[in-house]
C-alpha positions in Angstrom: 82.8 60.1 -4.1 83.2 63.9 -4.3 81.8 63.9 -7.9 78.7 62.1 -6.7 78.0 64.4 -3.8 78.6 67.5 -5.9 76.4 66.3 -8.8 73.5 65.5 -6.4 73.7 69.0 -4.9 73.8 70.7 -8.3 70.9 68.7 -9.7 68.5 69.0 -6.8 69.1 72.8 -6.5 68.9 73.3 -10.2 65.7 71.2 -10.7 64.2 72.8 -7.6 62.2 69.8 -6.5 61.1 69.2 -2.9 60.9 65.8 -1.3 57.1 65.9 -1.2 56.9 66.7 -5.0 59.2 63.9 -5.8 57.4 61.4 -3.7 54.1 62.0 -5.5 55.6 61.7 -9.0 58.1 58.9 -8.8 56.8 55.3 -9.3 57.7 52.7 -6.7 57.6 49.4 -8.6 58.9 46.4 -6.7 61.5 45.7 -9.3 63.1 49.2 -8.7 64.5 47.9 -5.4 66.5 45.2 -7.3 68.4 47.4 -9.8 72.1 47.9 -9.5 75.0 45.8 -8.4 74.5 43.7 -5.3 78.2 43.3 -4.5 81.5 45.1 -4.7 84.9 43.5 -4.7 85.7 43.1 -1.0 89.3 41.9 -1.0 91.6 44.6 0.3 94.9 43.3 -1.2 96.4 46.1 -3.3 98.2 45.4 -6.6 100.0 48.5 -7.8 100.6 48.4 -11.6 104.1 50.0 -11.0 105.2 46.7 -9.3 104.4 44.9 -12.6 106.4 47.3 -14.7 103.9 50.1 -15.5 105.4 53.5 -16.0 103.3 56.7 -15.8 105.4 58.8 -18.2 102.9 59.1 -21.0 105.4 57.4 -23.4 105.9 53.7 -22.5 103.2 51.3 -23.6 101.8 49.8 -20.4 99.1 47.3 -21.7 101.0 44.2 -20.7 102.2 45.5 -17.3 98.8 46.7 -16.2 97.2 43.5 -17.4 99.7 41.5 -15.4 98.5 43.3 -12.3 94.9 42.7 -13.1 95.5 39.0 -13.8 97.5 38.6 -10.5 94.6 40.0 -8.5 92.1 37.8 -10.2 94.2 34.7 -9.8 94.6 35.4 -6.1 90.8 35.6 -5.7 90.4 39.3 -6.0 91.9 42.7 -5.0 92.3 46.3 -5.9 94.5 47.2 -8.9 95.7 50.7 -8.6 98.4 53.2 -9.8 101.0 55.6 -8.6 100.3 59.2 -9.9 101.2 59.6 -13.6 100.0 59.3 -17.1 99.8 55.7 -18.4 99.6 54.9 -22.1 97.7 51.7 -22.8 95.7 49.6 -25.2 92.8 47.4 -24.3 92.6 46.2 -20.7 90.4 43.4 -19.3 89.2 43.6 -15.7 88.7 40.2 -13.9 86.4 38.6 -11.4 86.4 40.2 -7.9 88.8 43.0 -9.1 88.4 46.7 -8.3 90.2 48.5 -11.1 90.9 51.7 -9.2 92.2 54.9 -11.0 93.1 57.3 -8.2 93.3 61.0 -8.2 96.4 62.1 -10.1 96.3 59.2 -12.4 95.3 59.3 -16.1 95.0 56.4 -18.4 95.5 57.5 -22.0 94.4 55.3 -24.9 96.6 54.2 -27.7 95.9 55.8 -31.0 96.8 52.6 -32.9 93.7 50.4 -33.5 96.0 47.3 -33.4 96.4 47.9 -29.6 92.7 47.1 -29.2 92.1 43.3 -29.3 89.4 42.2 -31.7 86.5 40.4 -29.9 83.1 39.1 -30.7 80.7 41.8 -29.5 77.7 43.8 -30.5 78.2 47.2 -32.2 75.2 49.5 -32.8 72.8 46.6 -32.6 74.7 44.1 -34.7 76.8 41.2 -33.4 80.2 41.2 -35.1 84.0 40.9 -34.6 85.2 44.4 -33.6 87.9 46.1 -31.5 87.5 45.9 -27.8 87.1 49.0 -25.6 89.9 50.7 -23.8 88.7 49.2 -20.4 86.6 46.0 -20.6 84.8 43.8 -18.1 83.6 40.8 -20.2 81.9 37.7 -18.8 82.8 38.6 -15.2 81.1 38.8 -11.8 81.7 41.1 -8.9 84.0 43.6 -10.6 84.4 47.4 -10.5 86.0 50.4 -12.1 86.4 53.2 -9.6 88.4 56.2 -8.5 88.7 60.0 -9.0 91.2 59.6 -11.9 90.7 60.0 -15.6 90.4 57.7 -18.6 91.2 59.6 -21.8 90.5 57.7 -25.0 92.3 60.2 -27.2 89.8 59.4 -29.8 90.3 62.2 -32.3 92.4 60.1 -34.6 89.5 57.6 -34.8 87.0 60.5 -35.4 89.1 61.8 -38.2 89.2 58.3 -39.7 85.4 58.1 -39.6 84.9 61.5 -41.3 87.4 60.5 -44.0 85.5 57.3 -44.6 82.2 59.2 -44.8 83.6 61.2 -47.7 84.3 57.9 -49.5 81.2 55.9 -48.5 78.4 58.5 -48.8 78.7 59.1 -52.5 78.6 55.3 -53.1 75.3 54.9 -51.2 77.0 53.2 -48.2 76.1 55.6 -45.4 74.3 52.6 -43.7 77.5 50.6 -43.2 80.3 53.1 -42.6 79.8 53.1 -38.8 80.4 49.3 -38.8 83.4 49.3 -41.2 85.1 52.1 -39.4 86.6 50.3 -36.4 86.8 52.6 -33.4 87.3 51.7 -29.7 84.7 52.3 -27.1 85.7 53.9 -23.8 84.3 51.3 -21.3 82.6 48.0 -22.2 80.7 45.9 -19.6 79.4 42.8 -21.4 77.8 39.5 -20.3 78.5 40.5 -16.7 76.7 40.4 -13.3 77.3 42.7 -10.3 79.5 45.4 -11.8 80.1 48.9 -10.5 81.5 51.9 -12.3 81.8 54.9 -10.1 83.3 58.4 -9.8 85.7 58.2 -12.8 86.1 60.9 -15.4 86.0 59.7 -19.1 87.1 61.8 -22.0 87.3 61.4 -25.8 86.4 57.8 -26.6 86.8 56.8 -30.2 83.2 55.5 -30.3 80.6 55.1 -27.5 81.7 56.1 -24.1 80.2 53.4 -21.9 78.5 50.4 -23.3 76.5 48.1 -21.0 75.7 45.0 -23.0 73.9 41.7 -22.2 74.5 42.3 -18.5 72.5 42.5 -15.3 72.9 44.2 -11.9 75.1 47.0 -12.9 75.6 50.3 -11.1 77.0 53.5 -12.7 77.4 56.2 -10.1 79.0 59.6 -10.1 80.5 59.4 -13.5 81.5 62.4 -15.6 81.8 62.0 -19.4 83.1 64.7 -21.7 83.7 63.8 -25.3 84.0 67.0 -27.3 87.5 68.0 -26.4 89.5 68.7 -29.6 86.3 68.7 -31.7 83.0 66.8 -32.1 83.4 63.1 -31.8 80.9 61.3 -34.1 78.7 58.7 -32.4 80.3 59.3 -29.0 77.3 58.4 -27.0 77.4 58.8 -23.3 76.0 55.7 -21.6 74.3 53.0 -23.7 72.3 50.3 -21.9 72.0 47.6 -24.5 69.8 44.5 -24.0 70.6 44.5 -20.3 68.5 44.4 -17.1 68.4 45.6 -13.5 70.7 48.6 -14.3 71.0 51.7 -12.1 72.6 54.9 -13.4 72.7 57.9 -11.0 74.5 61.1 -10.2 76.2 61.4 -13.6 77.0 64.2 -15.9 77.4 63.7 -19.7 78.5 66.0 -22.5 78.9 64.1 -25.8 78.1 64.3 -29.5 75.3 61.8 -29.6 72.7 60.3 -27.2 73.6 61.1 -23.6 71.6 58.4 -21.7 70.4 55.8 -24.1 68.5 52.5 -24.1 69.0 50.0 -26.9 68.0 46.4 -27.9 69.4 45.4 -31.2 69.1 46.3 -34.9 67.0 44.8 -37.7 67.3 41.1 -38.6 70.2 40.5 -36.2 68.6 42.2 -33.3 65.3 40.3 -33.9 67.3 37.1 -34.0 69.0 37.8 -30.6 65.7 39.1 -29.2 66.9 40.3 -25.9 65.1 43.2 -24.2 66.4 46.2 -22.4 64.4 46.2 -19.1 64.3 47.1 -15.4 66.4 50.3 -15.6 66.5 53.3 -13.3 68.2 56.5 -14.3 68.1 59.3 -11.7 69.7 62.5 -10.5 71.6 63.1 -13.8 72.6 66.0 -15.9 73.0 66.2 -19.7 74.7 69.1 -21.5 75.9 68.9 -25.1 74.5 65.9 -26.8 71.7 64.4 -28.9 69.4 63.1 -26.2 68.9 63.7 -22.5 66.9 60.4 -22.5 66.7 58.3 -25.7 65.0 55.0 -26.6 66.5 53.5 -29.8 67.1 53.6 -32.6 68.1 50.0 -31.9 64.7 48.7 -30.6 64.4 45.1 -32.0 64.4 43.2 -28.7 62.1 45.6 -27.0 62.6 48.3 -24.3 60.3 48.2 -21.2 60.0 48.9 -17.5 62.2 52.0 -17.4 62.0 54.8 -14.8 64.0 58.0 -15.2 63.6 60.9 -12.7 65.3 64.1 -11.4 66.9 64.7 -14.8 68.0 67.9 -16.3 69.1 68.9 -19.8 71.0 72.1 -20.4 71.4 73.0 -24.1 71.1 69.4 -25.2 70.0 69.1 -28.9 67.1 66.6 -28.1 65.4 66.0 -24.8 63.1 63.0 -24.4 63.6 61.1 -27.7 62.1 57.9 -29.1 63.3 56.7 -32.4 63.1 53.5 -34.6 62.4 52.4 -38.2 60.1 50.0 -40.0 62.6 47.2 -40.3 63.7 47.3 -36.6 60.8 46.0 -34.7 60.4 45.8 -31.0 57.9 47.1 -28.5 58.8 50.2 -26.4 56.4 50.4 -23.4 55.9 51.0 -19.7 58.3 53.9 -19.4 58.1 56.6 -16.7 59.8 60.0 -17.0 59.3 62.1 -13.9 60.6 65.4 -12.6 62.5 66.4 -15.8 63.6 69.9 -16.6 65.0 71.0 -19.9 66.5 74.5 -20.5 67.5 75.6 -24.0 67.0 72.1 -25.4 66.3 72.5 -29.1 63.7 69.7 -29.5 62.5 68.6 -26.0 60.1 65.9 -27.1 60.6 63.8 -30.2 59.0 60.5 -31.5 60.2 59.3 -34.9 59.3 55.9 -36.4 61.2 56.6 -39.7 64.4 57.9 -38.2 67.4 58.8 -40.4 66.7 56.7 -43.5 70.1 57.1 -45.1 71.6 55.4 -42.0 68.8 53.1 -41.1 67.9 51.6 -44.4 70.5 49.0 -45.7 70.5 48.8 -49.5 73.4 47.3 -51.6 74.2 49.7 -54.4 74.7 48.6 -58.0 78.1 47.1 -58.8 78.4 45.1 -55.6 78.1 41.3 -55.4 76.0 40.3 -52.4 77.8 37.0 -52.2 81.1 38.6 -51.7 80.5 41.3 -49.1 81.7 41.0 -45.5 79.5 39.0 -43.1 78.3 42.0 -41.1 77.2 43.6 -44.4 75.1 40.4 -45.0 73.5 40.7 -41.6 72.6 44.3 -42.3 71.2 43.5 -45.7 69.0 40.6 -44.5 65.4 41.6 -45.2 62.9 41.8 -42.3 59.2 40.9 -42.7 57.1 44.1 -42.4 54.9 42.7 -39.6 57.9 41.7 -37.5 59.8 44.9 -38.4 57.2 47.4 -37.4 58.1 48.9 -34.0 55.4 50.0 -31.4 55.6 52.8 -28.9 53.0 52.7 -26.2 52.3 53.3 -22.5 54.8 56.0 -21.9 54.3 58.4 -19.0 55.5 62.0 -18.5 55.0 63.5 -15.1 56.3 66.9 -14.0 58.1 67.7 -17.2 59.1 71.2 -18.3 61.0 72.6 -21.3 61.8 76.3 -21.8 63.7 78.0 -24.6 63.0 75.3 -27.2 63.1 75.8 -30.9 60.3 73.2 -31.7 58.3 72.0 -28.7 56.8 68.8 -30.0 57.8 66.5 -32.9 55.8 63.3 -33.0 55.7 61.2 -36.2 54.0 57.9 -35.9 52.9 55.9 -39.0 49.6 54.6 -40.1 50.6 51.0 -39.3 52.0 51.9 -35.9 50.4 54.8 -34.1 51.9 56.3 -31.0 49.5 55.1 -28.3 48.6 55.6 -24.7 51.0 58.4 -23.8 50.1 60.0 -20.4 51.0 63.6 -19.6 50.6 65.0 -16.1 51.8 68.5 -15.3 53.8 68.8 -18.6 54.7 72.2 -20.2 56.8 72.9 -23.3 57.5 76.5 -24.5 59.5 77.6 -27.5 59.7 79.3 -30.9 57.5 76.8 -32.7 54.8 74.4 -31.5 55.7 71.6 -33.9 53.6 68.7 -35.1 51.9 65.5 -33.9 50.8 62.7 -36.4 49.4 59.2 -36.0 48.8 59.3 -32.3 45.8 58.1 -30.3 44.5 57.5 -26.8 46.7 60.1 -25.1 45.7 61.0 -21.6 46.3 64.7 -20.8 46.2 66.0 -17.2 47.8 69.4 -17.4 49.6 69.5 -20.8 50.5 72.8 -22.5 52.5 73.8 -25.5 53.4 77.5 -25.4 54.4 78.9 -28.7 53.3 81.6 -31.2 51.6 78.9 -33.3 49.6 75.7 -32.7 50.9 72.2 -33.4 50.0 70.8 -36.8 47.8 67.8 -36.2 47.3 64.8 -38.5 45.5 61.5 -37.8 45.2 62.1 -34.0 42.4 61.5 -31.6 40.1 64.2 -30.2 41.8 64.7 -26.8 44.9 66.0 -28.6 43.0 68.5 -30.5 41.5 70.0 -27.4 44.7 70.3 -25.3 46.1 73.6 -24.2 48.1 75.4 -26.9 48.9 79.0 -26.0 
């Protein structure tokens, strides 16, 4: 609770927005009242993991003991699983129906550094369904469950980061950059998958081996007052903050993320496998949140295959984040990204505050089997990645995206928009938007933008290619 109150206070004072200004900018769609969990585990019976043999000495492996406490609570119809103060070493844990998994102040869960302590499950990883290690804390196929408390989950992920960098040295020269993320098995911090009515609140999460919090194929989920910090002991590769993946009616609020990839991110599947699943990410509200180190204050993609739509993010701040408002996909990914509203956003020292890229990171995004490999003998997830996508189906579309009361100061490049001839960036609305920085940037293949107070303040003017007239006459100082 204290984290949530503190973050709201910091954000509102830092952004400097009054109630009147907010009310005029923020949409009020009927669906916004339906986001977030509708229930919270009500049973007050307490199950202390110590009573099931857990020891908080940072040495004993506690996976079985903690899981016994969780299972006992679920079998009894629900309850709160909690801990005495201490440091508890554990592998994958699975929270049950009607269970509040409470990590109180003075308690730290530390993740095993042995990948064998993370049960292999059928899941989706970076847009592709495959068999992969579970997260440190999982809620899978459950209803009315929670992870809460003022304690800490520390994934101790550096051993998995080091494994990844080692594999990159081997894979990159072979032309296998596109598959190394999938071959390098690394545990996520928290996974909420195929769930309904789940709450994650107030916890502190450090150092996951891979993504920090993954919300997958779920609905009615609330994330509130969470602090994520992933760059202790180095820079953890692909340690996204919160990934909302083919899920709906999600609320994220009052949260603070420092990571080494996208901070707050929306996803919907990759390439042929994502198009097969065809599940959108939709009806999401993200508000009153702060991003520090990371690759995206607010990101759509690059996994866009199922579509991303009906998203509202407001009262957000980026401090020194590499990218700010970021939209990325590729020409074999597909999906329509539309009806997104970004309101009351402030970015300070964000390197690239506004980026649209329909040909993002080709070495990672384009799957091609090098010479010397037999396509009939590669692993099944390689086959999924190598399955070709029809050009028409695989061309993504970004349209109907709205920016209201958005500022960026201290940028390196203010605007970087790269559409393509077969998929122009259409119907973007800017109202009271200002970017300032060292370079103006570029805009290509964009049309039907509506500008109501839009300025780019830099020593040069943006390079324009294949854009409509209203963009050429905007304010560039």
